[in-house]
N, CA, C and O atoms as CSV, one atom per row, in Angstrom:
chain,resi,resn,atom,element,x,y,z
A,1,MET,N,N,91.845,71.129,86.637
A,1,MET,CA,C,92.950,72.256,87.540
A,1,MET,C,C,91.441,72.123,88.907
A,1,MET,O,O,90.251,72.306,88.652
A,2,LYS,N,N,92.052,71.756,90.304
A,2,LYS,CA,C,91.700,71.269,91.019
A,2,LYS,C,C,91.501,72.944,92.527
A,2,LYS,O,O,92.289,73.510,93.286
A,3,LYS,N,N,90.034,73.069,92.214
A,3,LYS,CA,C,89.410,74.372,93.520
A,3,LYS,C,C,89.419,74.357,94.608
A,3,LYS,O,O,88.844,73.317,94.930
A,4,ASN,N,N,89.759,74.940,95.561
A,4,ASN,CA,C,89.507,74.391,96.833
A,4,ASN,C,C,87.872,75.114,97.235
A,4,ASN,O,O,87.828,76.332,97.059
A,5,LEU,N,N,86.428,74.377,97.806
A,5,LEU,CA,C,86.013,74.968,98.301
A,5,LEU,C,C,85.565,76.111,99.790
A,5,LEU,O,O,85.517,75.547,100.883
A,6,LEU,N,N,85.342,77.252,99.756
A,6,LEU,CA,C,85.811,78.037,101.317
A,6,LEU,C,C,84.717,77.568,101.588
A,6,LEU,O,O,83.676,78.058,101.150
A,7,ILE,N,N,84.758,76.545,102.352
A,7,ILE,CA,C,83.396,76.741,102.734
A,7,ILE,C,C,83.232,76.639,104.825
A,7,ILE,O,O,84.173,76.921,105.567
A,8,ALA,N,N,82.081,76.264,105.235
A,8,ALA,CA,C,81.987,75.184,106.414
A,8,ALA,C,C,81.062,74.075,106.644
A,8,ALA,O,O,80.025,73.749,106.066
A,9,CYS,N,N,81.517,73.719,107.349
A,9,CYS,CA,C,80.187,72.434,107.013
A,9,CYS,C,C,80.542,71.146,108.044
A,9,CYS,O,O,81.676,70.736,108.292
A,10,PHE,N,N,79.766,70.821,108.371
A,10,PHE,CA,C,79.009,69.375,109.082
A,10,PHE,C,C,79.744,68.731,108.343
A,10,PHE,O,O,80.500,69.316,107.568
A,11,ILE,N,N,79.683,67.307,108.422
A,11,ILE,CA,C,80.050,66.224,107.440
A,11,ILE,C,C,79.937,64.939,108.499
A,11,ILE,O,O,80.574,64.712,109.527
A,12,ILE,N,N,78.768,64.112,107.775
A,12,ILE,CA,C,78.688,63.051,108.611
A,12,ILE,C,C,79.046,61.846,107.740
A,12,ILE,O,O,78.242,61.585,106.844
A,13,LEU,N,N,80.516,60.793,107.909
A,13,LEU,CA,C,80.864,59.895,107.113
A,13,LEU,C,C,80.076,58.272,107.795
A,13,LEU,O,O,80.489,57.756,108.834
A,14,GLY,N,N,79.399,57.930,107.307
A,14,GLY,CA,C,78.696,56.762,108.191
A,14,GLY,C,C,78.552,56.702,109.863
A,14,GLY,O,O,77.509,56.640,110.515
A,15,SER,N,N,79.565,56.730,110.217
A,15,SER,CA,C,78.888,56.911,112.174
A,15,SER,C,C,79.814,58.401,112.564
A,15,SER,O,O,79.482,59.136,113.494
A,16,LEU,N,N,81.199,58.708,111.526
A,16,LEU,CA,C,81.670,59.634,112.273
A,16,LEU,C,C,80.949,61.109,111.894
A,16,LEU,O,O,80.303,61.596,110.966
A,17,VAL,N,N,81.479,61.508,113.217
A,17,VAL,CA,C,80.640,63.374,112.227
A,17,VAL,C,C,82.183,64.196,112.713
A,17,VAL,O,O,83.018,64.174,113.617
A,18,THR,N,N,81.887,64.868,111.480
A,18,THR,CA,C,83.562,65.899,111.784
A,18,THR,C,C,82.697,66.954,111.508
A,18,THR,O,O,81.503,67.006,111.211
A,19,ILE,N,N,84.073,68.254,111.769
A,19,ILE,CA,C,83.541,69.294,111.869
A,19,ILE,C,C,85.005,69.657,111.381
A,19,ILE,O,O,86.010,69.092,111.813
A,20,PRO,N,N,85.011,70.891,110.220
A,20,PRO,CA,C,86.160,70.955,109.630
A,20,PRO,C,C,87.275,71.448,111.056
A,20,PRO,O,O,88.363,71.071,110.620
A,21,SER,N,N,87.509,71.962,112.231
A,21,SER,CA,C,88.240,72.246,112.613
A,21,SER,C,C,88.388,71.811,113.993
A,21,SER,O,O,89.036,72.249,114.944
A,22,PHE,N,N,87.330,70.487,113.777
A,22,PHE,CA,C,88.254,69.911,114.885
A,22,PHE,C,C,87.009,68.076,114.813
A,22,PHE,O,O,86.070,67.908,114.035
A,23,ALA,N,N,87.297,67.492,115.432
A,23,ALA,CA,C,86.284,66.258,114.892
A,23,ALA,C,C,86.039,65.487,116.091
A,23,ALA,O,O,86.673,65.939,117.044
A,24,PHE,N,N,85.273,64.390,116.387
A,24,PHE,CA,C,84.116,63.752,117.352
A,24,PHE,C,C,84.851,61.982,117.337
A,24,PHE,O,O,85.351,61.409,116.369
A,25,ASP,N,N,84.773,61.743,117.985
A,25,ASP,CA,C,85.205,59.819,118.032
A,25,ASP,C,C,86.447,60.306,118.054
A,25,ASP,O,O,86.960,60.245,116.937
A,26,ASN,N,N,87.199,60.809,118.950
A,26,ASN,CA,C,88.694,60.671,119.019
A,26,ASN,C,C,89.561,61.209,117.671
A,26,ASN,O,O,90.792,61.211,117.671
A,27,THR,N,N,88.722,61.680,116.483
A,27,THR,CA,C,90.052,61.480,115.159
A,27,THR,C,C,89.949,63.272,114.864
A,27,THR,O,O,89.047,64.043,115.193
A,28,SER,N,N,90.945,63.488,114.294
A,28,SER,CA,C,91.244,64.632,114.691
A,28,SER,C,C,91.615,65.164,112.545
A,28,SER,O,O,92.671,64.813,112.020
A,29,ILE,N,N,90.768,65.796,111.916
A,29,ILE,CA,C,92.050,66.385,110.980
A,29,ILE,C,C,92.402,67.934,110.542
A,29,ILE,O,O,93.259,68.423,111.278
A,30,SER,N,N,92.127,68.444,109.940
A,30,SER,CA,C,93.267,69.263,109.936
A,30,SER,C,C,92.151,70.602,110.072
A,30,SER,O,O,90.981,70.652,109.692
A,31,ILE,N,N,93.088,71.781,110.849
A,31,ILE,CA,C,92.521,72.729,111.222
A,31,ILE,C,C,92.292,73.522,109.998
A,31,ILE,O,O,93.264,74.271,109.904
A,32,ASP,N,N,91.573,73.701,109.125
A,32,ASP,CA,C,91.579,74.977,107.961
A,32,ASP,C,C,90.464,74.726,107.092
A,32,ASP,O,O,90.500,73.768,106.319
A,33,SER,N,N,89.078,75.813,107.170
A,33,SER,CA,C,88.040,75.805,106.591
A,33,SER,C,C,88.427,75.273,105.109
A,33,SER,O,O,87.498,74.613,104.644
A,34,SER,N,N,89.603,75.382,104.189
A,34,SER,CA,C,89.447,75.212,102.999
A,34,SER,C,C,89.389,74.075,102.648
A,34,SER,O,O,90.331,73.449,103.134
A,35,ILE,N,N,88.498,73.228,101.795
A,35,ILE,CA,C,88.774,71.648,101.976
A,35,ILE,C,C,88.423,71.734,100.586
A,35,ILE,O,O,87.606,72.458,100.018
A,36,PRO,N,N,89.453,70.570,100.014
A,36,PRO,CA,C,89.540,70.643,98.685
A,36,PRO,C,C,88.171,69.567,98.329
A,36,PRO,O,O,87.575,68.818,99.103
A,37,GLU,N,N,87.933,69.827,96.782
A,37,GLU,CA,C,86.866,69.490,95.909
A,37,GLU,C,C,85.929,67.578,96.126
A,37,GLU,O,O,84.824,67.048,96.236
A,38,SER,N,N,87.936,67.174,96.039
A,38,SER,CA,C,88.629,66.225,96.291
A,38,SER,C,C,87.910,65.009,97.310
A,38,SER,O,O,87.441,63.873,97.250
A,39,TYR,N,N,88.151,65.974,98.151
A,39,TYR,CA,C,87.993,65.419,99.473
A,39,TYR,C,C,85.993,64.719,99.690
A,39,TYR,O,O,85.543,64.220,100.722
A,40,PHE,N,N,85.371,64.895,98.625
A,40,PHE,CA,C,83.752,64.389,98.313
A,40,PHE,C,C,84.098,63.471,97.400
A,40,PHE,O,O,83.185,62.648,97.332
A,41,ASN,N,N,84.968,63.213,96.669
A,41,ASN,CA,C,84.666,62.449,96.020
A,41,ASN,C,C,84.332,60.489,96.680
A,41,ASN,O,O,83.822,59.663,95.923
A,42,ASP,N,N,84.538,60.317,97.397
A,42,ASP,CA,C,84.434,59.300,98.264
A,42,ASP,C,C,83.450,58.800,98.563
A,42,ASP,O,O,83.311,57.601,98.325
A,43,LEU,N,N,82.126,59.745,99.368
A,43,LEU,CA,C,81.381,59.835,99.784
A,43,LEU,C,C,80.228,59.368,99.722
A,43,LEU,O,O,79.270,60.024,99.312
A,44,LYS,N,N,80.126,57.524,100.335
A,44,LYS,CA,C,78.979,56.769,100.246
A,44,LYS,C,C,77.844,57.034,100.137
A,44,LYS,O,O,77.273,58.088,99.855
A,45,ASP,N,N,77.541,56.186,100.335
A,45,ASP,CA,C,75.724,56.396,100.799
A,45,ASP,C,C,75.101,57.126,100.981
A,45,ASP,O,O,74.499,58.001,100.359
A,46,ASN,N,N,75.331,56.423,102.953
A,46,ASN,CA,C,74.443,56.740,103.761
A,46,ASN,C,C,75.883,57.802,104.228
A,46,ASN,O,O,76.230,57.520,105.375
A,47,ASP,N,N,76.455,58.537,103.815
A,47,ASP,CA,C,77.573,59.928,103.958
A,47,ASP,C,C,76.146,61.329,103.798
A,47,ASP,O,O,75.081,61.421,103.186
A,48,LYS,N,N,76.971,62.228,104.775
A,48,LYS,CA,C,76.160,63.423,104.269
A,48,LYS,C,C,76.778,64.710,104.923
A,48,LYS,O,O,77.488,64.579,105.920
A,49,VAL,N,N,76.589,65.652,104.518
A,49,VAL,CA,C,77.652,66.349,104.688
A,49,VAL,C,C,76.053,67.921,104.294
A,49,VAL,O,O,75.225,68.241,103.441
A,50,TYR,N,N,76.483,68.257,105.392
A,50,TYR,CA,C,75.785,69.622,106.205
A,50,TYR,C,C,76.837,71.269,106.070
A,50,TYR,O,O,77.855,71.760,106.560
A,51,PHE,N,N,75.691,71.627,105.004
A,51,PHE,CA,C,76.885,73.134,104.608
A,51,PHE,C,C,76.368,73.917,105.765
A,51,PHE,O,O,75.499,73.418,106.481
A,52,LEU,N,N,76.788,74.978,105.976
A,52,LEU,CA,C,76.358,75.954,107.189
A,52,LEU,C,C,75.976,77.146,106.483
A,52,LEU,O,O,75.999,78.015,107.355
A,53,GLY,N,N,75.674,77.624,105.512
A,53,GLY,CA,C,75.337,78.672,105.345
A,53,GLY,C,C,76.609,79.260,104.474
A,53,GLY,O,O,77.555,78.483,104.348
A,54,ASP,N,N,76.713,80.503,103.888
A,54,ASP,CA,C,77.583,81.281,103.245
A,54,ASP,C,C,78.697,80.678,102.853
A,54,ASP,O,O,79.805,80.626,103.388
A,55,VAL,N,N,78.110,80.025,101.423
A,55,VAL,CA,C,78.653,79.881,100.428
A,55,VAL,C,C,79.116,80.202,99.242
A,55,VAL,O,O,79.971,79.803,98.451
A,56,ILE,N,N,78.348,81.005,99.326
A,56,ILE,CA,C,78.343,82.550,98.368
A,56,ILE,C,C,78.918,83.761,98.577
A,56,ILE,O,O,78.888,84.247,99.708
A,57,ASP,N,N,79.442,84.337,97.661
A,57,ASP,CA,C,80.500,85.545,98.391
A,57,ASP,C,C,81.389,86.072,98.725
A,57,ASP,O,O,81.792,87.130,99.209
A,58,ARG,N,N,81.930,84.283,98.068
A,58,ARG,CA,C,83.688,84.340,98.752
A,58,ARG,C,C,84.191,84.223,97.115
A,58,ARG,O,O,84.469,83.182,96.521
A,59,GLY,N,N,84.202,84.725,96.922
A,59,GLY,CA,C,84.983,85.155,95.689
A,59,GLY,C,C,84.106,84.501,94.461
A,59,GLY,O,O,83.033,83.982,94.768
A,60,ALA,N,N,84.538,84.505,93.008
A,60,ALA,CA,C,84.256,84.762,91.867
A,60,ALA,C,C,83.306,83.557,91.575
A,60,ALA,O,O,82.464,83.822,90.717
A,61,ASP,N,N,83.251,82.368,92.060
A,61,ASP,CA,C,83.210,80.469,92.420
A,61,ASP,C,C,81.817,80.728,93.165
A,61,ASP,O,O,81.054,79.872,92.718
A,62,GLY,N,N,81.055,81.618,94.215
A,62,GLY,CA,C,79.716,81.530,95.270
A,62,GLY,C,C,79.043,80.418,93.594
A,62,GLY,O,O,79.291,79.221,93.445
A,63,ILE,N,N,78.299,81.201,92.701
A,63,ILE,CA,C,77.143,80.326,92.578
A,63,ILE,C,C,77.979,79.272,91.515
A,63,ILE,O,O,77.336,78.710,90.629
A,64,LYS,N,N,79.246,79.072,91.640
A,64,LYS,CA,C,79.015,77.248,91.010
A,64,LYS,C,C,79.161,76.216,92.091
A,64,LYS,O,O,78.783,75.059,92.271
A,65,ILE,N,N,79.658,76.848,92.545
A,65,ILE,CA,C,79.812,76.434,94.662
A,65,ILE,C,C,78.518,76.220,94.879
A,65,ILE,O,O,78.132,75.081,95.145
A,66,LEU,N,N,77.726,77.182,94.806
A,66,LEU,CA,C,75.826,77.063,95.564
A,66,LEU,C,C,75.501,75.262,94.461
A,66,LEU,O,O,75.092,74.167,94.849
A,67,GLN,N,N,76.019,75.857,92.766
A,67,GLN,CA,C,74.595,74.771,92.066
A,67,GLN,C,C,75.277,73.600,92.494
A,67,GLN,O,O,74.603,72.595,92.723
A,68,TYR,N,N,77.041,73.564,92.697
A,68,TYR,CA,C,77.614,72.229,93.115
A,68,TYR,C,C,76.819,71.540,94.148
A,68,TYR,O,O,76.634,70.327,94.253
A,69,ILE,N,N,76.533,72.155,94.630
A,69,ILE,CA,C,76.161,71.644,96.720
A,69,ILE,C,C,74.317,71.271,96.404
A,69,ILE,O,O,73.456,70.551,96.910
A,70,LEU,N,N,74.392,71.998,95.565
A,70,LEU,CA,C,72.585,72.472,95.927
A,70,LEU,C,C,72.634,70.152,94.578
A,70,LEU,O,O,72.915,69.158,95.247
A,71,ASN,N,N,72.502,70.064,93.884
A,71,ASN,CA,C,72.870,68.933,92.596
A,71,ASN,C,C,73.296,67.069,93.037
A,71,ASN,O,O,73.297,65.932,92.565
A,72,ASP,N,N,73.757,68.225,94.833
A,72,ASP,CA,C,74.233,66.659,95.135
A,72,ASP,C,C,73.201,66.214,96.461
A,72,ASP,O,O,72.948,66.806,97.510
A,73,PRO,N,N,72.807,65.109,95.997
A,73,PRO,CA,C,71.886,64.392,96.941
A,73,PRO,C,C,72.831,63.911,98.423
A,73,PRO,O,O,72.328,63.396,99.421
A,74,HIS,N,N,74.406,64.263,98.222
A,74,HIS,CA,C,74.863,63.813,99.870
A,74,HIS,C,C,74.484,65.215,100.541
A,74,HIS,O,O,73.785,65.112,101.549
A,75,PHE,N,N,74.852,66.579,100.123
A,75,PHE,CA,C,74.727,67.908,100.780
A,75,PHE,C,C,73.942,68.319,100.619
A,75,PHE,O,O,73.361,68.316,99.534
A,76,THR,N,N,73.467,69.015,101.927
A,76,THR,CA,C,72.290,69.554,102.890
A,76,THR,C,C,73.367,71.125,102.849
A,76,THR,O,O,74.490,71.292,103.325
A,77,LEU,N,N,72.325,72.255,101.955
A,77,LEU,CA,C,73.327,74.126,102.476
A,77,LEU,C,C,71.901,73.951,103.373
A,77,LEU,O,O,70.767,73.570,103.081
A,78,LEU,N,N,72.552,74.433,104.630
A,78,LEU,CA,C,71.211,75.630,105.515
A,78,LEU,C,C,71.628,77.099,105.361
A,78,LEU,O,O,72.773,77.546,105.433
A,79,MET,N,N,70.669,77.661,105.173
A,79,MET,CA,C,69.976,79.497,105.125
A,79,MET,C,C,71.797,79.995,105.871
A,79,MET,O,O,72.284,79.745,106.973
A,80,GLY,N,N,72.198,80.537,105.018
A,80,GLY,CA,C,73.590,82.080,106.168
A,80,GLY,C,C,73.205,82.728,106.326
A,80,GLY,O,O,71.995,82.694,106.551
A,81,ASN,N,N,73.662,83.460,106.336
A,81,ASN,CA,C,73.457,85.314,106.221
A,81,ASN,C,C,73.885,85.194,104.634
A,81,ASN,O,O,73.298,84.550,103.764
A,82,HIS,N,N,74.451,85.575,104.572
A,82,HIS,CA,C,74.688,85.368,102.415
A,82,HIS,C,C,73.839,84.816,101.893
A,82,HIS,O,O,73.318,85.673,101.179
A,83,GLU,N,N,73.571,84.339,101.827
A,83,GLU,CA,C,71.641,82.909,100.924
A,83,GLU,C,C,70.935,84.018,101.461
A,83,GLU,O,O,70.468,84.757,100.595
A,84,TYR,N,N,70.593,84.545,103.335
A,84,TYR,CA,C,69.315,85.222,103.557
A,84,TYR,C,C,69.195,86.725,101.929
A,84,TYR,O,O,68.400,87.042,101.044
A,85,MET,N,N,70.779,87.222,102.531
A,85,MET,CA,C,70.628,88.419,101.820
A,85,MET,C,C,70.306,88.537,100.141
A,85,MET,O,O,69.679,89.371,99.488
A,86,MET,N,N,71.123,87.160,99.725
A,86,MET,CA,C,70.428,86.948,98.204
A,86,MET,C,C,69.040,86.731,98.129
A,86,MET,O,O,68.382,87.397,97.329
A,87,TYR,N,N,68.422,85.769,98.959
A,87,TYR,CA,C,67.002,86.038,98.884
A,87,TYR,C,C,66.449,87.055,99.139
A,87,TYR,O,O,65.441,87.316,98.482
A,88,GLN,N,N,66.904,88.005,100.185
A,88,GLN,CA,C,65.992,88.770,100.210
A,88,GLN,C,C,65.995,89.847,99.031
A,88,GLN,O,O,65.099,90.609,98.667
A,89,ALA,N,N,67.102,89.691,98.622
A,89,ALA,CA,C,67.394,91.342,96.916
A,89,ALA,C,C,66.466,90.475,96.417
A,89,ALA,O,O,65.433,91.055,96.082
A,90,LEU,N,N,66.461,89.126,96.224
A,90,LEU,CA,C,65.771,88.701,95.144
A,90,LEU,C,C,63.678,89.097,94.827
A,90,LEU,O,O,62.986,89.576,93.928
A,91,GLU,N,N,63.366,88.201,96.960
A,91,GLU,CA,C,62.358,88.752,96.737
A,91,GLU,C,C,61.890,89.515,96.398
A,91,GLU,O,O,60.880,89.429,95.699
A,92,GLU,N,N,62.594,90.894,96.858
A,92,GLU,CA,C,61.840,92.553,96.726
A,92,GLU,C,C,61.986,92.969,95.391
A,92,GLU,O,O,61.670,94.018,94.830
A,93,GLY,N,N,62.446,92.094,95.053
A,93,GLY,CA,C,62.605,92.187,92.895
A,93,GLY,C,C,61.625,91.139,92.795
A,93,GLY,O,O,61.592,90.609,91.685
A,94,LYS,N,N,60.745,90.657,93.728
A,94,LYS,CA,C,60.170,89.797,92.752
A,94,LYS,C,C,60.649,88.291,92.016
A,94,LYS,O,O,59.790,87.642,91.419
A,95,GLY,N,N,61.678,87.925,92.076
A,95,GLY,CA,C,62.632,86.935,91.827
A,95,GLY,C,C,63.482,87.508,90.738
A,95,GLY,O,O,63.760,86.723,89.831
A,96,LYS,N,N,64.200,89.385,90.609
A,96,LYS,CA,C,64.921,88.981,89.829
A,96,LYS,C,C,65.367,90.444,90.648
A,96,LYS,O,O,65.030,90.980,91.703
A,97,LEU,N,N,66.253,90.736,89.608
A,97,LEU,CA,C,67.909,91.451,90.696
A,97,LEU,C,C,67.358,93.242,90.558
A,97,LEU,O,O,67.668,93.811,89.511
A,98,GLU,N,N,66.693,93.912,91.452
A,98,GLU,CA,C,66.660,95.118,91.091
A,98,GLU,C,C,67.890,95.924,92.178
A,98,GLU,O,O,68.543,95.145,92.872
A,99,ILE,N,N,68.147,97.192,92.299
A,99,ILE,CA,C,68.021,98.316,92.354
A,99,ILE,C,C,66.951,98.155,94.365
A,99,ILE,O,O,65.776,98.427,94.609
A,100,ASN,N,N,67.603,97.845,94.929
A,100,ASN,CA,C,66.716,98.221,96.788
A,100,ASN,C,C,67.176,98.475,97.465
A,100,ASN,O,O,67.388,99.572,96.949
A,101,MET,N,N,67.702,98.548,98.419
A,101,MET,CA,C,67.526,97.867,100.270
A,101,MET,C,C,68.755,97.315,100.223
A,101,MET,O,O,69.909,97.742,100.234
A,102,GLU,N,N,68.086,95.982,100.154
A,102,GLU,CA,C,68.246,94.919,100.076
A,102,GLU,C,C,69.235,93.857,99.527
A,102,GLU,O,O,69.722,92.804,99.937
A,103,TYR,N,N,69.341,95.004,97.852
A,103,TYR,CA,C,70.214,94.441,97.140
A,103,TYR,C,C,71.371,95.661,97.737
A,103,TYR,O,O,72.584,95.458,97.786
A,104,ILE,N,N,70.994,96.372,97.974
A,104,ILE,CA,C,72.484,97.741,98.138
A,104,ILE,C,C,72.515,96.866,99.839
A,104,ILE,O,O,73.200,96.412,100.756
A,105,GLN,N,N,72.089,96.945,99.665
A,105,GLN,CA,C,72.546,95.212,102.019
A,105,GLN,C,C,73.898,94.461,100.952
A,105,GLN,O,O,75.036,94.906,100.801
A,106,TRP,N,N,73.442,93.526,100.488
A,106,TRP,CA,C,73.949,92.354,99.750
A,106,TRP,C,C,74.548,93.013,99.612
A,106,TRP,O,O,74.893,93.677,100.590
A,107,VAL,N,N,75.227,93.371,98.013
A,107,VAL,CA,C,76.260,94.124,98.171
A,107,VAL,C,C,77.591,94.890,98.413
A,107,VAL,O,O,78.663,94.809,97.813
A,108,LEU,N,N,77.129,95.821,99.690
A,108,LEU,CA,C,77.816,95.895,100.935
A,108,LEU,C,C,78.430,95.016,102.015
A,108,LEU,O,O,79.115,95.326,102.989
A,109,ASN,N,N,77.874,93.496,101.454
A,109,ASN,CA,C,78.830,93.106,102.259
A,109,ASN,C,C,79.185,91.806,101.429
A,109,ASN,O,O,79.002,90.795,102.107
A,110,GLY,N,N,79.631,91.560,100.179
A,110,GLY,CA,C,80.830,91.266,99.344
A,110,GLY,C,C,80.359,90.403,97.991
A,110,GLY,O,O,81.068,89.556,97.448
A,111,ALA,N,N,78.701,90.883,97.458
A,111,ALA,CA,C,77.821,90.391,96.819
A,111,ALA,C,C,78.765,89.996,95.089
A,111,ALA,O,O,79.124,89.043,94.398
A,112,GLN,N,N,78.775,91.018,95.115
A,112,GLN,CA,C,79.001,91.849,93.766
A,112,GLN,C,C,79.741,90.843,92.920
A,112,GLN,O,O,79.876,91.262,91.770
A,113,PRO,N,N,80.501,89.106,93.214
A,113,PRO,CA,C,80.814,88.472,91.922
A,113,PRO,C,C,79.795,87.752,91.812
A,113,PRO,O,O,79.456,87.007,90.894
A,114,THR,N,N,79.012,88.137,93.362
A,114,THR,CA,C,78.136,86.665,93.150
A,114,THR,C,C,77.121,87.063,92.216
A,114,THR,O,O,76.324,86.257,91.736
A,115,ILE,N,N,77.134,88.385,91.929
A,115,ILE,CA,C,75.309,88.859,91.461
A,115,ILE,C,C,76.105,87.969,89.551
A,115,ILE,O,O,75.724,87.159,88.705
A,116,ASP,N,N,77.552,89.017,89.875
A,116,ASP,CA,C,78.002,89.034,88.398
A,116,ASP,C,C,77.713,87.539,87.642
A,116,ASP,O,O,77.531,87.484,86.426
A,117,ALA,N,N,77.695,86.474,88.408
A,117,ALA,CA,C,78.303,85.394,87.876
A,117,ALA,C,C,76.383,84.980,88.095
A,117,ALA,O,O,75.900,84.149,87.325
A,118,PHE,N,N,75.737,85.458,88.868
A,118,PHE,CA,C,74.074,85.025,88.971
A,118,PHE,C,C,73.713,85.828,87.529
A,118,PHE,O,O,72.736,85.343,86.957
A,119,LEU,N,N,74.196,86.707,87.009
A,119,LEU,CA,C,73.310,87.338,85.779
A,119,LEU,C,C,73.657,86.996,84.451
A,119,LEU,O,O,73.388,87.697,83.476
A,120,GLU,N,N,74.412,85.633,84.407
A,120,GLU,CA,C,75.456,84.845,83.607
A,120,GLU,C,C,74.523,84.449,83.227
A,120,GLU,O,O,74.098,84.547,82.076
A,121,LEU,N,N,74.016,83.906,84.165
A,121,LEU,CA,C,72.430,82.316,84.073
A,121,LEU,C,C,71.725,82.848,83.351
A,121,LEU,O,O,71.530,84.049,83.157
A,122,GLU,N,N,70.895,81.126,82.487
A,122,GLU,CA,C,69.706,82.013,81.959
A,122,GLU,C,C,68.209,82.099,83.158
A,122,GLU,O,O,67.876,81.459,84.155
A,123,VAL,N,N,67.790,82.932,82.599
A,123,VAL,CA,C,66.481,83.573,83.185
A,123,VAL,C,C,65.572,81.956,83.532
A,123,VAL,O,O,64.426,82.232,83.887
A,124,SER,N,N,65.716,81.066,83.519
A,124,SER,CA,C,65.736,79.897,83.789
A,124,SER,C,C,65.826,78.742,85.368
A,124,SER,O,O,65.041,78.105,86.071
A,125,ARG,N,N,67.475,79.051,85.277
A,125,ARG,CA,C,68.049,78.341,86.043
A,125,ARG,C,C,68.343,79.804,87.130
A,125,ARG,O,O,69.053,79.548,88.102
A,126,GLN,N,N,67.826,81.319,87.005
A,126,GLN,CA,C,67.879,81.603,87.897
A,126,GLN,C,C,66.751,81.557,88.921
A,126,GLN,O,O,66.750,81.464,90.148
A,127,GLN,N,N,65.925,81.640,88.132
A,127,GLN,CA,C,64.628,81.222,89.279
A,127,GLN,C,C,64.290,79.383,89.702
A,127,GLN,O,O,63.381,78.737,90.223
A,128,GLU,N,N,65.206,79.205,89.295
A,128,GLU,CA,C,65.104,78.051,90.241
A,128,GLU,C,C,65.785,78.451,90.776
A,128,GLU,O,O,65.135,79.286,91.406
A,129,LEU,N,N,67.208,78.573,91.227
A,129,LEU,CA,C,67.890,79.364,92.453
A,129,LEU,C,C,67.381,79.845,93.373
A,129,LEU,O,O,67.673,79.670,94.556
A,130,PHE,N,N,66.687,80.404,92.996
A,130,PHE,CA,C,65.736,81.523,93.771
A,130,PHE,C,C,65.031,81.106,94.510
A,130,PHE,O,O,64.961,81.361,95.713
A,131,SER,N,N,64.028,79.976,93.513
A,131,SER,CA,C,63.345,79.403,94.143
A,131,SER,C,C,64.364,78.412,95.516
A,131,SER,O,O,64.581,78.947,96.604
A,132,THR,N,N,64.727,77.391,95.289
A,132,THR,CA,C,65.775,76.441,96.586
A,132,THR,C,C,66.368,77.203,97.447
A,132,THR,O,O,66.553,76.886,98.622
A,133,ILE,N,N,66.690,78.205,96.957
A,133,ILE,CA,C,67.194,79.289,97.987
A,133,ILE,C,C,66.245,80.003,99.799
A,133,ILE,O,O,66.470,80.271,100.979
A,134,LYS,N,N,64.948,79.960,98.531
A,134,LYS,CA,C,64.276,80.287,99.315
A,134,LYS,C,C,63.530,79.136,100.486
A,134,LYS,O,O,63.179,79.056,101.663
A,135,ASN,N,N,63.598,78.210,98.974
A,135,ASN,CA,C,63.789,76.593,100.769
A,135,ASN,C,C,64.192,76.599,101.606
A,135,ASN,O,O,63.640,76.393,102.686
A,136,LEU,N,N,65.948,76.978,101.286
A,136,LEU,CA,C,67.005,76.492,102.528
A,136,LEU,C,C,66.196,76.345,104.076
A,136,LEU,O,O,65.685,77.410,104.423
A,137,PRO,N,N,66.010,75.227,105.021
A,137,PRO,CA,C,66.562,75.772,105.781
A,137,PRO,C,C,67.354,76.234,106.609
A,137,PRO,O,O,68.558,76.029,106.458
A,138,ILE,N,N,66.879,76.965,107.677
A,138,ILE,CA,C,67.586,77.519,108.653
A,138,ILE,C,C,68.395,76.643,110.175
A,138,ILE,O,O,69.290,77.247,110.765
A,139,ALA,N,N,68.067,75.587,110.538
A,139,ALA,CA,C,68.644,75.125,111.190
A,139,ALA,C,C,68.101,74.223,111.453
A,139,ALA,O,O,67.035,74.448,112.026
A,140,ILE,N,N,68.459,72.720,111.220
A,140,ILE,CA,C,68.167,70.983,111.359
A,140,ILE,C,C,68.341,70.931,113.149
A,140,ILE,O,O,69.453,71.079,113.656
A,141,THR,N,N,67.357,70.752,113.814
A,141,THR,CA,C,66.902,70.325,115.296
A,141,THR,C,C,66.992,69.160,115.209
A,141,THR,O,O,66.394,68.707,116.185
A,142,ASP,N,N,67.606,67.916,114.287
A,142,ASP,CA,C,66.593,66.898,114.884
A,142,ASP,C,C,67.842,65.264,114.355
A,142,ASP,O,O,67.761,64.037,114.394
A,143,LEU,N,N,68.533,65.972,114.058
A,143,LEU,CA,C,70.558,65.563,113.865
A,143,LEU,C,C,70.490,64.096,115.034
A,143,LEU,O,O,70.195,64.383,116.194
A,144,VAL,N,N,70.703,62.905,114.779
A,144,VAL,CA,C,71.102,61.557,115.879
A,144,VAL,C,C,72.036,61.189,114.953
A,144,VAL,O,O,71.630,61.174,113.791
A,145,VAL,N,N,73.109,60.905,115.134
A,145,VAL,CA,C,74.350,60.069,115.263
A,145,VAL,C,C,74.853,59.640,115.991
A,145,VAL,O,O,75.508,60.276,116.816
A,146,ASN,N,N,74.721,58.123,115.962
A,146,ASN,CA,C,75.686,57.748,117.516
A,146,ASN,C,C,74.148,57.828,118.457
A,146,ASN,O,O,74.137,56.598,118.478
A,147,ASP,N,N,73.750,57.943,118.699
A,147,ASP,CA,C,72.956,58.191,119.498
A,147,ASP,C,C,73.688,59.711,119.844
A,147,ASP,O,O,73.763,59.929,121.054
A,148,LYS,N,N,74.085,60.493,119.201
A,148,LYS,CA,C,74.141,62.277,119.590
A,148,LYS,C,C,73.763,62.735,118.912
A,148,LYS,O,O,73.933,62.671,117.694
A,149,LYS,N,N,72.947,63.513,119.706
A,149,LYS,CA,C,72.146,64.564,119.073
A,149,LYS,C,C,72.617,66.447,118.756
A,149,LYS,O,O,73.042,67.372,119.448
A,150,PHE,N,N,72.397,66.333,117.941
A,150,PHE,CA,C,72.948,67.868,116.400
A,150,PHE,C,C,72.022,68.414,116.937
A,150,PHE,O,O,71.059,67.956,117.552
A,151,TYR,N,N,72.406,69.688,116.634
A,151,TYR,CA,C,71.285,71.223,116.454
A,151,TYR,C,C,72.837,71.643,115.012
A,151,TYR,O,O,74.063,71.673,114.915
A,152,LEU,N,N,71.672,71.855,114.274
A,152,LEU,CA,C,72.322,72.715,113.352
A,152,LEU,C,C,71.637,74.275,112.367
A,152,LEU,O,O,72.376,74.895,111.601
């Protein structure tokens, strides 16, 4: 069964740069932030997809989507505010989820499905995700495509 990824992303397909609601190089695409997973099946070696954060806390599959993105070399995830809230909650708990102000702030912003899925992971996988999230970039300032500079 195909699922949709609810994401915001910045896509470089060879020399074409697109954003889900509009595109450069006089190419239009559907105005929709729900991109089917199959959209990414035919990426070429030089294609790169930049996810502009907030891939978690959008339903029950946030951790699966996060793992999917982090395990594909074509994908780069920037830290959005929801990933940052997850990081803060885990950092305050020294890599574990504990009830604290950061945890409560995250829960108040829709984290419960993400937390439930995170707690189902093996502890070693939880630690890997924490380490990865901790090192996500918050911006990319030197991206150049077709002599155009982009700030993500």
